[in-house]
N, C-alpha and C positions, 0 to 999 in steps of 0.2 A: 486252453482251447480244447474242444472236443475232437478226438481222433477217431474218425469214422471209417478210415480206409488207410492201410499201410502199404507202401511200396518198398520193394527190396531189390537192389541192383547189385549183382555179383554173387552167384550161387556156386562158388567153387568149393574147395576142400572144407573150409569153415562156414562159408555162407550158406551152403545147402542145409546142413543140420540146424543152423540158427533160424533160417527161414521156416523150416518144417516145425520147429518148436513154436514159433510165433503163430503159425497157422492153426496149430492144435490147441493153443492156449489163450490167444488174445481176444477172441470173441468178435472180431471185426474182419471184413474181407482183407486178404493179402494178395497183392499182385506182384509178380517178379519178372525181372528181365536179366538175361545173360546172353553172351554171344554163343555159348555152348548149349545146344538143345537138350542134351542128355539129362543134366540135373533138373531142368525144368519139367521134363517128362516124368521124372520120379516125384517131383514136388506136386505135380497135378494130382497124384494119388492121395496127397495130404490135404488137398483142397485149395492149393495155391493156383491162382489164375495167371497164365502167361501173357505178358504184354508183348505186342508186336514190335514195339520200339520204346526207347527211353521217353520220347515225347508222349506216347500214349500212357505210359505209367505215370508220368508227372501230372497228366490231366486229371487222373482220378484220385491220387494219393494226397492225404493230409500230412502224413509224415513219411519221409523217404530215408531208408537205411541204406548205407553203402558198405559193401565188403569187397574191397579191391586189392590188387597186389601191392600197391604202394603209392607214393606221392605223384609219380609220373602219370599213372592212370587216373588218379583223382583229379589232378590239374586238367588233363585232357577232357575228361567227362564234364567237369564243371564249366570250363571255358567254351566247350563246343556246344553243349546242350542245356545243362542245368541252369546256368545263369540267364540264359535266354528265355527259358520256358517256365521256370518256377514263378509263383505268384505270391502276392502279399498274404501273410498268414500261414504259409507252409513252414514245415520244419525239416531240416536235413540233419541226419546223424551219421557221422563218418566213423564206422567201426574198424576201418583199416588202420595200419600203422603208417603215419605220414609225417613229414617234417613239420616242426613247430611253426616256423616262419610262414610256410605255405598255409597251414591251418588258420592262422590268424589273419592272413591276407584274404583268404576266401571268406572267412566269417564276416569281414568288413564289407566285402563286395556284396554278399547276400543280404547283409543288414540294410544296405542302401536300397534294396528291392523290397524290404519288409519281410524277408525270409530269415528265420532263425537257424543258426548253424551251431552244432555241438560236436566236439570230438569225443568219441567213446571207444577207443581201441580195446581189443579183447586180449586176454591172456589165458593160458592153459591149453589143453590138448584137444584134438578132434573128438576124442571120447567125451570130454567135458562139454563140447559144443553139442554133441548128440544127446547128452543127458540134461542139458540146460544148467550146467554147473560151471560156466565160465566166470572169470573175474573181469569186470568191465570198469575202466578208469575214465571218468567223465570230466571234460572241461566245458563248463557252461555257467551262466549266471543262475542264481537261485530259482528264479521263476521257470526258466527253461528246464533245469534239472528236475524240478517237481513235475513238469508236464511229461517228460520222457521216461522218468524212473519206472512207472508201471509197465511200460513196454519192454524196457531192458530187463526187468525182473523175470520175464518169461524165458530169457536166454541165459541167465546167470544166477549163481548162488551168492555172488558178492558184487555189489555195485557201489563204487566209491566216488564221491564227489570230490575231485582234487582241487577245484578252484575255477577260475575263469577260463575262457576258451584258450586252448593250447596246453593247459596243464595236464589233461589226460594223456596227451602225446608225450609230454615230458616224462610222466610216470612210466608209461609203457616202454619208451625207448630205453630208459635207465633200467627197468626191469629186465629187458632182454640183454642189455650190456652185462649186468651182474650174472644172469643165467649163463651166458656164453662163457664167461670167465670161470664159472663154477664147473661147467661141463668139461672145459679144458683141464682144470685141476683134477677132476675125476678120471679123465682119460690118462693123464700122466700117472696118477696113483695106480690105476689098473695095470698099466704097462709095466711100471716099476715093480709092483707087487708080484705079478705073474713071473717076471724074469728072476725075481729074488726067491721065489719058491712058495708063494701062498696062492691058493686057488682064488680066482676072481670072486666067486660067489661067497666064499668065506670072508674075504676082505670087505666086500660091500655090505654084507650082513653085519659085520663088526662095526663098520663105520656108521651104519644106520642106528646103532645103539649108543653112539657117542656124540661128541660135539660136532662131528663132520656130517651129521644127518642133515638132509635138506630135501626139498621138493625135487631138485635136480637129480639127486641120488636115487630117490624112490621111483622116479619116472624115467628120465633120460638115462640114468645109470643102469638100473635093473632091467629096463625094457628095451634098451637099444645098445648101450655100450657093452654090457655083460654078454648078451647073446650075439653081438656083432651084426645086428639087423638094422639096416639103414634104407628103408623102402622108398620107392617113388610115391608121388601123390601124398607126401607129408610135407612139413615145413622144411624146404630144401636148403642146401648150402648157399645157393644163390639168393634166396630170400633172407637168410641169416646175414649174409654180406650186406644186403640192402639196409636192414635194420641197424646193423652195427655202424654203417656209414652215417646214418642219421645221428647216432650217439656221438660219434667222433666229431661231426660237424657242430653238434650242440656243445660238446666239451671245448672245442676251439673257440666258439663264440664267447664262452665264459672264461677263457684263459686258463683252462686246465689241460695238462699234458696227456692224461689218461693212457699211461704206458701199458697198463694191463690190457685195456681194450684194443690198443694197437697191436699187441702181441697176438690176441685172438684173431684179429683181422688178417694177419700174416698167415696164420694156420689155416683159416678158412680159404684163403686164396690158394694155398698149397693143396688143399683138398680139391678145390675146383680144378687145379692143374692136373690132378690125378684122374680127372674125368668124373668126379663125384658132385659136380654142380647140381644135378637134378635130384640127388639122394638126400634123405633126411640128414640134417646138418650135423648130428653127433658123429657122422662119418669122419669128422676131423680126427677121430681116434686113429684112423689109418695113417695119418701123417705122423702122429706121435709115436706110433708103433713101427715106423719105418716104411709105410706104404704097403705092408703085408695084408 
């Protein structure tokens, strides 16, 4: 289908820069909606039109991108407005991280209306969202993937077709599960190393030159764990708990114990109990280091 107008719902920490990249690169009008007026005001400078409501956005958009906190918000939005107001021939692309079962259930409901639904959760950092260098994992049939790929390319340096609907969410959920376990391992290594007498920067630099090197080390390790900076308005401990819960549910569905993931879940809960729920989630280091 020809995509002549794009709608974007959810202009938060990741959604705002994603939407800005679309507006600057896609060559068609972009209309956005969010409950917070501030990012919409900033996006107006990038040429994004603000919709007065979800219904107004749906009325003009051929393709609607969603960037929401999680499955709860996705379900509420779809059940309350999108399923009622979308029309035959439209496309919905969910870039949120959402449960696999919910994704497949919604895809079926939209299909009954003639609306195509793809899951396309994003990975990497806010900086990657700003520079258009996200990794996007897509669950869709071949025809739908071909239709949405050019749009996703404006926001990402890597777009992977994982399979049918729901497989993008599987890949993203497991990506986050592995990442969280790696950051916990780095937190333990940093704490042990410092107490044993090696400087943290020397340790991480040395690890980066060996088989322990990873994206987690070069980003979460060097930029958050090492300086001990866990800001607000980043991917929070509470959001990390949410994503890990999806992974644990998926593991249970497949009969896998996932003890490593459960251990991370306990540490994240302990970080939240320390009052670090709103902070960038590598703050779990404070639990490993005794809450200091």
